[in-house]
Structure formats: structure tokens, C-alpha cells
One Martini backbone bead per residue (centre of mass of N, CA, C, O) as a GRO file, in nm:
protein
  367
    1MET     BB    1  -8.637  12.667  26.921
    2ILE     BB    2  -8.823  12.776  26.701
    3LYS     BB    3  -8.613  12.785  26.471
    4LYS     BB    4  -8.557  12.482  26.470
    5THR     BB    5  -8.839  12.384  26.410
    6TYR     BB    6  -8.856  12.530  26.130
    7LEU     BB    7  -8.616  12.386  26.010
    8VAL     BB    8  -8.727  12.104  26.025
    9LEU     BB    9  -8.987  12.145  25.873
   10SER     BB   10  -8.851  12.241  25.610
   11ILE     BB   11  -8.694  11.981  25.554
   12LEU     BB   12  -8.945  11.793  25.550
   13LEU     BB   13  -9.093  11.942  25.313
   14LEU     BB   14  -8.879  11.904  25.105
   15ALA     BB   15  -8.858  11.599  25.105
   16ILE     BB   16  -9.150  11.551  25.020
   17PHE     BB   17  -9.139  11.706  24.756
   18ALA     BB   18  -8.922  11.530  24.635
   19CYS     BB   19  -9.068  11.263  24.643
   20GLN     BB   20  -9.310  11.367  24.467
   21LYS     BB   21  -9.128  11.434  24.223
   22ASP     BB   22  -9.026  11.149  24.180
   23ASP     BB   23  -9.298  11.016  24.135
   24VAL     BB   24  -9.367  11.170  23.876
   25SER     BB   25  -9.109  11.093  23.711
   26THR     BB   26  -9.163  10.783  23.719
   27ASN     BB   27  -9.454  10.808  23.575
   28CYS     BB   28  -9.303  10.902  23.346
   29ILE     BB   29  -9.208  10.939  23.017
   30ASP     BB   30  -9.039  10.940  22.728
   31LEU     BB   31  -9.146  11.208  22.485
   32GLU     BB   32  -8.961  11.232  22.231
   33PHE     BB   33  -9.141  11.070  22.021
   34LEU     BB   34  -9.341  11.311  21.964
   35LYS     BB   35  -9.161  11.441  21.781
   36GLY     BB   36  -9.333  11.589  21.528
   37GLU     BB   37  -9.544  11.425  21.290
   38TRP     BB   38  -9.909  11.394  21.297
   39ILE     BB   39 -10.127  11.203  21.095
   40GLY     BB   40 -10.497  11.219  21.019
   41GLU     BB   41 -10.824  11.167  21.176
   42PHE     BB   42 -11.118  11.359  21.249
   43HIS     BB   43 -11.431  11.278  21.435
   44GLN     BB   44 -11.712  11.474  21.446
   45TYR     BB   45 -11.988  11.456  21.572
   46ASN     BB   46 -12.244  11.564  21.339
   47TYR     BB   47 -12.020  11.671  21.099
   48GLY     BB   48 -11.730  11.506  21.058
   49LYS     BB   49 -11.436  11.473  20.862
   50TYR     BB   50 -11.083  11.549  20.934
   51PRO     BB   51 -10.795  11.654  20.881
   52MET     BB   52 -10.491  11.589  21.087
   53ILE     BB   53 -10.228  11.793  21.238
   54MET     BB   54  -9.942  11.719  21.449
   55ILE     BB   55  -9.697  11.933  21.605
   56VAL     BB   56  -9.417  11.856  21.791
   57LYS     BB   57  -9.160  12.080  21.949
   58ASN     BB   58  -9.200  12.025  22.268
   59VAL     BB   59  -9.017  11.883  22.554
   60ASP     BB   60  -9.100  11.868  22.923
   61GLY     BB   61  -9.112  11.603  23.047
   62CYS     BB   62  -9.470  11.579  23.084
   63HIS     BB   63  -9.448  11.791  22.854
   64PHE     BB   64  -9.620  11.943  22.561
   65SER     BB   65  -9.577  12.120  22.235
   66GLY     BB   66  -9.755  12.304  21.965
   67GLU     BB   67  -9.947  12.211  21.669
   68LEU     BB   68 -10.255  12.250  21.486
   69TYR     BB   69 -10.386  12.119  21.174
   70TRP     BB   70 -10.657  12.242  20.941
   71PRO     BB   71 -10.688  12.217  20.600
   72THR     BB   72 -11.030  12.211  20.576
   73LEU     BB   73 -11.037  12.460  20.806
   74ARG     BB   74 -10.921  12.721  20.680
   75ASN     BB   75 -10.617  12.658  20.757
   76SER     BB   76 -10.608  12.601  21.054
   77VAL     BB   77 -10.431  12.712  21.358
   78THR     BB   78 -10.303  12.584  21.676
   79VAL     BB   79 -10.246  12.563  21.990
   80MET     BB   80 -10.057  12.313  22.171
   81GLU     BB   81 -10.124  12.139  22.497
   82GLY     BB   82  -9.953  11.888  22.703
   83HIS     BB   83  -9.978  11.564  22.893
   84PHE     BB   84  -9.869  11.319  23.127
   85LYS     BB   85 -10.094  11.067  23.291
   86ASN     BB   86 -10.166  10.771  23.379
   87ASN     BB   87 -10.107  10.656  23.086
   88MET     BB   88 -10.185  10.946  22.964
   89LEU     BB   89 -10.284  11.156  22.704
   90PHE     BB   90 -10.304  11.523  22.703
   91TRP     BB   91 -10.486  11.776  22.501
   92THR     BB   92 -10.507  12.122  22.380
   93GLU     BB   93 -10.670  12.439  22.257
   94PRO     BB   94 -10.616  12.772  22.362
   95HIS     BB   95 -10.529  12.881  22.059
   96LEU     BB   96 -10.546  13.089  21.781
   97ILE     BB   97 -10.352  13.157  21.498
   98SER     BB   98 -10.539  13.061  21.246
   99GLY     BB   99 -10.838  13.115  21.122
  100SER     BB  100 -11.132  12.904  21.183
  101ASN     BB  101 -11.376  12.692  21.300
  102ILE     BB  102 -11.288  12.642  21.610
  103VAL     BB  103 -11.285  12.433  21.903
  104LEU     BB  104 -11.184  12.539  22.192
  105ASN     BB  105 -11.068  12.354  22.476
  106GLY     BB  106 -11.069  12.087  22.409
  107GLU     BB  107 -11.019  11.727  22.497
  108TYR     BB  108 -10.747  11.517  22.445
  109THR     BB  109 -10.749  11.144  22.468
  110VAL     BB  110 -10.484  10.887  22.548
  111PRO     BB  111 -10.420  10.570  22.553
  112PHE     BB  112 -10.111  10.445  22.617
  113SER     BB  113  -9.936  10.204  22.359
  114ASN     BB  114  -9.815  10.380  22.111
  115GLU     BB  115  -9.548  10.537  21.927
  116LYS     BB  116  -9.699  10.542  21.620
  117GLU     BB  117 -10.001  10.567  21.762
  118LEU     BB  118 -10.294  10.774  21.800
  119SER     BB  119 -10.600  10.690  22.002
  120GLY     BB  120 -10.912  10.869  22.062
  121ASN     BB  121 -11.062  11.143  22.239
  122TRP     BB  122 -11.316  11.399  22.234
  123TYR     BB  123 -11.399  11.689  22.433
  124TYR     BB  124 -11.581  11.920  22.547
  125PRO     BB  125 -11.569  12.213  22.696
  126ASN     BB  126 -11.611  12.152  23.019
  127GLN     BB  127 -11.699  11.827  22.929
  128PRO     BB  128 -11.582  11.517  23.043
  129SER     BB  129 -11.862  11.352  22.946
  130SER     BB  130 -11.854  11.495  22.650
  131GLU     BB  131 -11.847  11.331  22.360
  132GLY     BB  132 -11.730  11.454  22.022
  133GLY     BB  133 -11.497  11.250  21.943
  134VAL     BB  134 -11.252  11.104  21.713
  135PHE     BB  135 -10.902  10.971  21.671
  136THR     BB  136 -10.620  10.938  21.434
  137ILE     BB  137 -10.262  10.926  21.464
  138SER     BB  138  -9.952  10.921  21.266
  139GLN     BB  139  -9.615  10.881  21.170
  140LYS     BB  140  -9.745  10.730  20.921
  141TRP     BB  141  -9.847  10.961  20.703
  142TYR     BB  142  -9.924  10.761  20.445
  143GLU     BB  143 -10.168  10.574  20.533
  144TYR     BB  144 -10.405  10.809  20.443
  145LEU     BB  145 -10.361  10.744  20.161
  146PRO     BB  146 -10.438  10.680  19.858
  147ASP     BB  147 -10.418  10.437  19.640
  148CYS     BB  148 -10.266  10.309  19.374
  149PRO     BB  149 -10.320  10.243  19.077
  150CYS     BB  150 -10.230   9.968  18.863
  151PHE     BB  151 -10.311  10.174  18.628
  152TYR     BB  152 -10.290  10.442  18.421
  153PHE     BB  153 -10.578  10.438  18.290
  154ASP     BB  154 -10.721  10.453  18.569
  155ALA     BB  155 -10.574  10.705  18.689
  156SER     BB  156 -10.637  10.918  18.457
  157SER     BB  157 -10.972  10.882  18.530
  158LEU     BB  158 -10.964  11.029  18.781
  159GLY     BB  159 -11.080  11.233  19.067
  160LYS     BB  160 -11.264  11.289  19.299
  161THR     BB  161 -11.238  11.288  19.658
  162LEU     BB  162 -11.369  11.234  20.000
  163ASN     BB  163 -11.190  10.978  20.134
  164PRO     BB  164 -10.995  11.174  20.112
  165PRO     BB  165 -10.981  11.504  20.036
  166GLY     BB  166 -10.955  11.542  19.669
  167GLN     BB  167 -10.732  11.504  19.368
  168TRP     BB  168 -10.671  11.373  19.066
  169GLN     BB  169 -10.368  11.391  18.857
  170ASP     BB  170 -10.250  11.422  18.536
  171CYS     BB  171  -9.883  11.449  18.448
  172GLY     BB  172  -9.772  11.249  18.253
  173ALA     BB  173  -9.469  11.276  18.217
  174ALA     BB  174  -9.204  11.176  18.372
  175ASN     BB  175  -8.935  11.278  18.578
  176GLN     BB  176  -8.614  11.180  18.529
  177ASP     BB  177  -8.460  11.320  18.775
  178TYR     BB  178  -8.659  11.151  18.992
  179HIS     BB  179  -8.779  10.905  18.781
  180TYR     BB  180  -8.593  10.686  18.656
  181GLY     BB  181  -8.788  10.492  18.409
  182ALA     BB  182  -9.038  10.638  18.395
  183THR     BB  183  -9.327  10.747  18.210
  184THR     BB  184  -9.565  10.798  18.416
  185GLU     BB  185  -9.788  11.037  18.609
  186VAL     BB  186  -9.958  11.066  18.930
  187ARG     BB  187 -10.173  11.271  19.149
  188TRP     BB  188 -10.258  11.334  19.484
  189ILE     BB  189 -10.460  11.618  19.583
  190PRO     BB  190 -10.523  11.802  19.845
  191ASP     BB  191 -10.745  12.042  19.955
  192GLY     BB  192 -10.509  12.109  20.154
  193LYS     BB  193 -10.262  12.250  20.292
  194LYS     BB  194 -10.003  12.071  20.446
  195PHE     BB  195 -10.062  11.804  20.299
  196PRO     BB  196 -10.051  11.500  20.201
  197GLY     BB  197  -9.937  11.313  19.909
  198GLN     BB  198  -9.966  11.136  19.602
  199GLN     BB  199  -9.752  10.908  19.403
  200CYS     BB  200  -9.763  10.773  19.063
  201THR     BB  201  -9.594  10.531  18.862
  202TYR     BB  202  -9.525  10.427  18.514
  203ASP     BB  203  -9.474  10.227  18.264
  204SER     BB  204  -9.488  10.162  17.918
  205SER     BB  205  -9.752   9.959  17.990
  206GLY     BB  206  -9.902  10.091  18.258
  207LYS     BB  207  -9.764   9.999  18.512
  208LEU     BB  208  -9.699   9.985  18.838
  209ILE     BB  209  -9.441  10.116  19.021
  210THR     BB  210  -9.315   9.953  19.331
  211SER     BB  211  -9.002  10.013  19.293
  212GLY     BB  212  -8.758  10.227  19.321
  213ILE     BB  213  -8.665  10.520  19.179
  214ALA     BB  214  -8.914  10.521  18.973
  215ALA     BB  215  -9.100  10.533  19.202
  216GLY     BB  216  -9.340  10.663  19.363
  217THR     BB  217  -9.365  10.919  19.618
  218PRO     BB  218  -9.468  11.048  19.893
  219ASP     BB  219  -9.594  11.354  20.031
  220LYS     BB  220  -9.568  11.530  20.312
  221VAL     BB  221  -9.595  11.781  20.109
  222SER     BB  222  -9.791  11.898  19.888
  223PRO     BB  223  -9.761  12.085  19.592
  224ARG     BB  224 -10.030  12.092  19.409
  225ILE     BB  225  -9.857  11.979  19.170
  226CYS     BB  226  -9.652  11.848  18.915
  227GLY     BB  227  -9.467  12.109  18.889
  228PHE     BB  228  -9.267  12.393  18.923
  229GLU     BB  229  -9.393  12.523  18.644
  230ASP     BB  230  -9.687  12.543  18.807
  231ALA     BB  231  -9.670  12.766  19.038
  232SER     BB  232  -9.851  13.003  18.897
  233LEU     BB  233 -10.156  12.887  18.959
  234GLY     BB  234 -10.204  12.863  19.251
  235ASN     BB  235 -10.256  12.710  19.550
  236THR     BB  236  -9.961  12.636  19.631
  237ASP     BB  237  -9.655  12.422  19.777
  238PRO     BB  238  -9.333  12.404  19.676
  239ILE     BB  239  -9.154  12.493  19.918
  240THR     BB  240  -9.239  12.294  20.135
  241HIS     BB  241  -9.191  12.041  19.963
  242PHE     BB  242  -8.879  12.093  19.916
  243THR     BB  243  -8.803  12.081  20.234
  244LYS     BB  244  -8.956  11.805  20.308
  245ASP     BB  245  -8.874  11.619  20.027
  246VAL     BB  246  -8.646  11.699  19.828
  247ILE     BB  247  -8.401  11.731  20.017
  248THR     BB  248  -8.414  11.443  20.128
  249TRP     BB  249  -8.360  11.306  19.844
  250LYS     BB  250  -8.067  11.459  19.820
  251ILE     BB  251  -7.931  11.364  20.127
  252LEU     BB  252  -8.027  11.094  20.178
  253PRO     BB  253  -8.011  10.785  20.203
  254CYS     BB  254  -8.185  10.608  19.982
  255ALA     BB  255  -8.283  10.362  20.160
  256GLU     BB  256  -8.403  10.563  20.379
  257TYR     BB  257  -8.610  10.714  20.194
  258LEU     BB  258  -8.760  10.451  20.078
  259ARG     BB  259  -8.857  10.376  20.365
  260ASP     BB  260  -9.001  10.672  20.457
  261TRP     BB  261  -9.091  10.685  20.137
  262PRO     BB  262  -9.311  10.481  20.033
  263ALA     BB  263  -9.427  10.297  19.793
  264ASN     BB  264  -9.743  10.236  19.651
  265ALA     BB  265  -9.879   9.873  19.647
  266ASP     BB  266 -10.151   9.754  19.795
  267ARG     BB  267 -10.334   9.673  19.526
  268CYS     BB  268 -10.086   9.520  19.409
  269SER     BB  269  -9.939   9.202  19.327
  270ASN     BB  270  -9.714   9.295  19.136
  271ASP     BB  271  -9.390   9.331  19.092
  272ASN     BB  272  -9.224   9.665  18.973
  273PRO     BB  273  -8.917   9.722  18.940
  274ILE     BB  274  -8.729  10.041  18.889
  275SER     BB  275  -8.427  10.138  18.958
  276ASP     BB  276  -8.284   9.956  19.145
  277ILE     BB  277  -8.078   9.895  19.473
  278ASN     BB  278  -8.062   9.603  19.615
  279HIS     BB  279  -7.804   9.482  19.449
  280ILE     BB  280  -7.612   9.758  19.554
  281PRO     BB  281  -7.542   9.821  19.863
  282LYS     BB  282  -7.234   9.902  19.862
  283LEU     BB  283  -7.231  10.103  19.636
  284ALA     BB  284  -7.486  10.275  19.766
  285GLU     BB  285  -7.361  10.367  20.005
  286ASN     BB  286  -7.469  10.688  20.119
  287MET     BB  287  -7.643  10.740  19.881
  288SER     BB  288  -7.845  10.919  19.704
  289CYS     BB  289  -8.108  10.930  19.486
  290GLU     BB  290  -7.970  11.137  19.304
  291GLU     BB  291  -7.693  10.988  19.264
  292LEU     BB  292  -7.820  10.723  19.155
  293SER     BB  293  -7.958  10.835  18.916
  294VAL     BB  294  -7.696  10.934  18.771
  295LEU     BB  295  -7.573  10.651  18.756
  296ILE     BB  296  -7.796  10.489  18.610
  297GLN     BB  297  -7.836  10.675  18.364
  298ASN     BB  298  -7.520  10.660  18.266
  299ALA     BB  299  -7.514  10.354  18.238
  300TYR     BB  300  -7.703  10.355  17.995
  301GLU     BB  301  -7.566  10.606  17.815
  302SER     BB  302  -7.281  10.537  17.809
  303THR     BB  303  -6.980  10.473  17.607
  304TYR     BB  304  -6.761  10.390  17.845
  305ILE     BB  305  -6.890  10.150  17.972
  306ASP     BB  306  -6.892   9.851  18.086
  307TRP     BB  307  -7.113   9.599  18.037
  308ASP     BB  308  -7.096   9.462  18.316
  309LEU     BB  309  -7.137   9.727  18.477
  310ARG     BB  310  -7.407   9.796  18.367
  311ASP     BB  311  -7.560   9.541  18.448
  312TYR     BB  312  -7.502   9.571  18.753
  313ILE     BB  313  -7.637   9.858  18.804
  314THR     BB  314  -7.915   9.798  18.648
  315GLY     BB  315  -8.004   9.476  18.680
  316LYS     BB  316  -8.043   9.310  18.409
  317LYS     BB  317  -7.849   9.094  18.559
  318PRO     BB  318  -7.723   8.838  18.761
  319LEU     BB  319  -7.436   9.004  18.868
  320ASN     BB  320  -7.129   8.886  19.010
  321TYR     BB  321  -6.850   8.980  19.133
  322PRO     BB  322  -6.577   8.779  19.207
  323GLN     BB  323  -6.411   9.057  19.260
  324LYS     BB  324  -6.342   9.356  19.375
  325GLU     BB  325  -6.114   9.436  19.176
  326LYS     BB  326  -6.296   9.422  18.918
  327LEU     BB  327  -6.484   9.647  19.002
  328LEU     BB  328  -6.265   9.870  19.038
  329THR     BB  329  -6.155   9.861  18.753
  330ASP     BB  330  -6.425   9.942  18.605
  331LEU     BB  331  -6.463  10.207  18.752
  332ASN     BB  332  -6.194  10.342  18.686
  333GLU     BB  333  -6.226  10.322  18.378
  334TRP     BB  334  -6.475  10.503  18.357
  335TYR     BB  335  -6.341  10.745  18.499
  336SER     BB  336  -6.109  10.795  18.292
  337LYS     BB  337  -6.293  10.835  18.040
  338GLU     BB  338  -6.513  11.055  18.166
  339CYS     BB  339  -6.282  11.207  18.337
  340ASN     BB  340  -6.068  11.501  18.449
  341SER     BB  341  -6.204  11.491  18.739
  342ILE     BB  342  -6.358  11.457  19.050
  343GLY     BB  343  -6.564  11.662  19.071
  344LEU     BB  344  -6.861  11.794  19.194
  345PRO     BB  345  -7.030  11.862  19.447
  346PRO     BB  346  -7.324  11.868  19.582
  347PHE     BB  347  -7.615  12.070  19.542
  348PRO     BB  348  -7.943  12.122  19.628
  349LEU     BB  349  -8.014  12.271  19.325
  350PHE     BB  350  -7.832  12.044  19.202
  351ARG     BB  351  -7.686  11.817  19.015
  352PRO     BB  352  -7.469  11.583  19.031
  353ASP     BB  353  -7.168  11.487  18.939
  354LEU     BB  354  -7.058  11.209  18.783
  355CYS     BB  355  -6.774  11.194  18.888
  356TYR     BB  356  -6.845  11.211  19.182
  357VAL     BB  357  -7.009  10.952  19.187
  358ILE     BB  358  -6.798  10.747  19.099
  359ASN     BB  359  -6.597  10.805  19.326
  360LYS     BB  360  -6.789  10.720  19.549
  361THR     BB  361  -6.820  10.422  19.468
  362ILE     BB  362  -6.516  10.357  19.499
  363GLU     BB  363  -6.503  10.415  19.799
  364ASN     BB  364  -6.718  10.208  19.889
  365ILE     BB  365  -6.556   9.960  19.788
  366LYS     BB  366  -6.289   9.996  19.949
  367ASP     BB  367  -6.411   9.976  20.249
   0.00000   0.00000   0.00000
């Protein structure tokens, strides 16, 4: 009889625990949206404002973990552990990975309402009523970068910035492999490593290029230099920049890259697109910005291309091919005059072959 009683009690306790567990799970939300980088600013009262990067690497039910980066606090990195409860996000920094000058075990709290921006308060360790600061971080990592000046003359004369902390640098002639059609370039370089940077490009008259492949795009991780040839200067981060920004430019569909790495033109009222692709959506479908750069550059420079096809690709005049067959004919003719083979597929370290690119546009139009 006693054994039966214990058995019944055990079953009841398991059932109660299961119900409680179900209640917790139903109160939780899918936290997968947290994965990735969140960038913004932390304002610690009485001390100042600091750039803040949160990288969420793991999500397990109502719990998440990752790292916090503090680029201007001696490039400090901390372990981050958090959870979701009662429509609130909580996390803390239990351990220091590298650096110093960090207050560990303070609690970050965010009333959850937006999957794109987290804004809340920070409390001193073991003092839940002692608010020590506020912060806002966003997955739109480029929103906290300084705006591009509208004219190169203004940009080239800028220097140190305090909020956010960094430095404008005149890079001179724009790199035609990455921003074909641009004339000059400036960058905003943050004070700390592993922090985003701004890039602005200008046309031959000195006006900011606002869209298209020629436009400057923000850096998720600033190289802290103008070009890879400057990597020997020290305190630079070209490798991380290459893996975070350049590789994606080389492999993502260009329309997707330009959407997620948008050119900054917030201060300037006049649109100034150069090497645009919006007029050739079908032809450019699934092609990377690098592939389209090769296509547009050679459309301008090739002696074999039909004039109508050149104007169509470069957008020099509003030309719409009356029939798909005519566009295919002109592309095939260009290919036959320019190429002896299908061409080599692209490799991340090298520019794609023109013949491969032309063939890819033909396949896009055929579909």
C-alpha cells in the first residue's frame, strides 16, 4: 500500500512539473532572432558613452549566450549570459575574456517590444534598484555611423570625431574593382577594432554617390585603413573586414548586399546613382556585386559589345528591349566575339572571368 502511495505521489509530482515546464515554455518566445551582431552605444552615468557590440552565439529555449565587445575600453571582451522572462530580456557579464576596466556582473534589462532594436537599463552588480546606465543596440549596425558629407571637398577636410569616437580619412582615388564609376573616396575609421566604419564615394564633380555599385558602403568591421596595401601600418584589421564585408560582397546577390550594407545619403537631398542595377533586375538576378562590376565595366570598355546592349546594361538611356529574343541575341553575339570558352567560375580571392559573367546573364534571361 505504501509503495502504491509513493507511486501515485511520484506520478502527480511529475505531472505538476510537466505543467509548470509547459507554462514556462509557453511564456517564452522564439529567441532565434537574437543570433548575430547587435551594435550601439552604452551610456554609463557619471562616466561617459561607449560603443557596445553584443554577439549572440547560442540560443537554448529561454536562454541565450555570447560575448560583449567594448572597442574603446581597451578592446575588452566579456562572456555574456542571458534569459527571457515575463516579456523582459536580462543578461549579465560573469567573466572577462580579455582587456580590463569592465564592471562585471551588472544586469542589463530590456522590456521586449522590437526584434530589431534593444533599448534598456543597466544596474550595478547586486544592486537591482541602483541604475547605472542606459543602452541601445540594433541589428541595423550602420545606424550609429556618422553621415557621409554631401561633397568631397567637405569630407576631405574632416578630422577627429567624438560621438562616435573616430577619425575621417581621405583615401584619394576610389578603387575601381569595388566601386566602379566612383572618382574619390573617404572613410570614417573608429577608434577601436572590430567596430563598424563608414565609407563614402564621390563622382568627378565631387558629389556624393548615393546608390549603385559605385556608392560607398558601410563596413561591418572597419579595416581601419584605406586599402589592403596599407595593412603594414599597424593597428589595422583587414582580415576580419575581408571575412565580414568583402566576402559577402563577392558572393551575396548584389541587390541583397546593397540592401543590407546600404549606402549612406541621409544628409543629402539629391539622388546620384552611378553603376546602378535597378533597371536590370532580371539580367542581374542572383549575380554578386563583383560579377556585376565586371559586367558594367566591360560594357563601357569593350569594343565588341552592341551599342544598344551597352546602353541597356549601363543605364545610359531608358532602353527596354522589345523582345527577350533580341536581348539574348545581343548577349550571345557579345559572348561569341569576346570569348573562346565558357570562362572560369569566380573564386573568392580573384575577380570573376568576363566570359563566365556574360554566360551567367544569358542563363538569367533564358529562365
